[in-house]
N, C-alpha and C positions, 0 to 999 in steps of 0.2 A: 504493500500500500504506500510505503514511503516513496518508492521510486515513481509511482504514478503522480503523487502530489508534486514532486520536484519537477517532473516533466511538464505538468499542466501549466505551472506558473510562467515559465519562459515562453511557452506557446501563446498564452494570453497576452503577455507583454509584447511579443513580436507582432501579433495582430494589431494591437493598439498603436505600436510605433509605426505601423504601415500606413495609418491614416487612410483607410479605404473601407467603406461599407460594402463594397461589391461582393465580397465572399459570403456575406450574410443574406443576400437576396435569394428568395426561393427560385428554383429553376423554372417553375411554372405557377399558374394560378392567378387569380384576380386580386382586387384590393384586400379582401379579407385575409388571403394567404400572405400577402405582403405585410399587412398590419401585424399579423401574428409573428412573422419572422423578424420584423423590426423590433419587437419587444425584447429580442435576444441580441440585438446589435451591440458589438464591442469594437466597432470600426475606428473609434478614436477615444481618447481618455475622458470625454465629457460624460460618458455613461456612469462613471464612478461616483459622482456626487449627485447626479439627477435622481429624482424619485423613479421615473420611468420614461420610456420612449413615448413621445407625443406624435402620433401619426396624423395624417390628414383626415378630414371628415366632410360629409356633404353628399351631394348628388353624384353618384358614380358615373353618370353620363352627362355631366354639366357642360354647357357650352362656354361657361365663364369659370375660370380657375384663378384664385388669388393666392399669391405666395408672399408670406412675411419673412421675418428674420429667424426667430427661434421661439420656443415656448417661454412664457414668463412664469412668475412664481405660482399664480393660480392655475395656469395651464399645466404646469408640472405636477401640481397636487391632484388635479382632476383628470389628467390624461387626455385632455381635449384642447385643440388649438383655438385661440381667440375667444376665451371665456372670461378674461379679466377686463379691466377698465378699457384697454385699447380695443378689445373685441367688441365691447358694448358700443363704443364710439363708431367703430367700423360698421356695425349693424345699422346704426342710425344713418350714417352716410350713405350706405347702400339703399336704404329706403328712400332717402331724399333724391338719390340719383335714378330712382325708378327701377331698381334691381330687386327681384325677389330672392332673398337669401336662401330660401328652400331649394332653389335651382342652381346654386353655385357649389363649388368645392373649395375648401379652405385648407391650406397647409403652410408649412414653413420650410425654408431652405435647410435649416438645421433642426434635428428632431429631439435634441436634449437641451435642457436649460443650463446655460453657463452663467455663473454668478460668483460674487464675492460677498463676504459677510462683514457688515459694518454696524456701528452703533452699539449702545448698551445691551440691546436685546439680540445683537448679532443677526439683524435682519438680512435676508438674502437679497442682494442688490444685483440687478441685471448687469452683465458684462458682455460686450459684443464679441461674438465668435471671431476667430482669426480666419483669414482666407484659407489656410490649410485645413482647418476644421470644417469650413463650409464646403470645400471641394471633396473632403472625405465623405460627407453626407450626400453629395450630389447624386449618387446612384439611386437613392430612395426617391428623390425628386424626379429624376428622369423616368423612373418606373411609374410614378403617379401620372406624369404627363402622358406617357404611352398608354396607360390603362384607361384613364379618363378621356383622353383625346379631345380636349376642349378646342373651341374655335378661337378663343381669346384668353390671354393670361394677363392679369394685372399684377405688376411687380411692386410690392410695397416696401420701399426703403432701399438703402444702400447695399446691405448684405444680400438681399434677394437679387438686386440688380447686378451685383458683381458675379453672383452664382450663375445667372442666366444670360447676362449680356456682356460679360467680360470685365476684367479688372479696371478698365478705364471708365467704367460707368460712374456718372455723377448725377444725383437726383436733380440738382438745381438746373442743369443744362439739358437733361435727357427726358424730363417728365412730360406727360401730357400729349405725346405724339404716338400715333398708331404706326407700328413697324412690324416687319416679320420677326418672329422669334428665331434667333440663330440656329442653324442645323435643323430647321423644320420647314417643310414646304407648305404646311396647311395651317399653322398656328401663328396668329399675330399677337402682339403684346402692347400694353401701355404701362408706362412706369409712373409712379406717384410716390408721395411721402408715406411713411409708415404712420398709422394712427397714433402710436405712442409719441411720435415727434410732434403731432398736433397738440397732444396733452402737455408737452413741455414748452410749447411755443410761447413767446412773449405776447404775440397777437394771435390768440387762439382762434378767434372768429375768422380772421383772414386765412389762417392755415387750414381750418376746417372747410371753408368755402372752396379752397383750391383742391382739397381732396375730393369733395363732391363733384367738382367740375371735371376732374380727371376720370372719375368713375363714370360720369355721364358720357364722356368721350368714348370709353370702352364699350358701354352699353349700346350707344348709337351705332358703333361700328359693327356690331353683330348682325 
């Protein structure tokens, strides 16, 4: 038994050092099979501190797919994306943009919550994932895009933008325009701010109006 234990630890470490979720994807199956497999993902070190993998949710045949950065504190605890304050704001913005949330698919570029602990109660504070961590998780996002096969993707924020549109992506200059999704013949995309950025904005009203306008652009392009 001792030999098995010693062999297992280096294997796990080697997988994590590889920063690649690809080996954890199931060879076949739809979204349920991928969600189940993602729960066991050890493709990067972020799984060590997170409560669980937070896979996407929503209409499995959605025409519109939204991609955010990563789960937040509440998402990590509940195991669902966009259920915290940013998610509630996004739901409101979708309604104002004329989008039925029941018909969309919501996910994140990174499936585990990355955080640091601060303050007297050592609250878990969001920490942006690195490009290496984002790229390690990309196989899950690519699988979701393939299985859902949306017509339009809304990219929410810089991390999702760099994952799907390349490292030169900048929200301020690239938002609000309908463009082809790279490496895809059938999917178009629109980039906008992440709803959490709206919550942090000095002029929250203007930031929210911009988010709604970008969502309308995506909806009208469908």
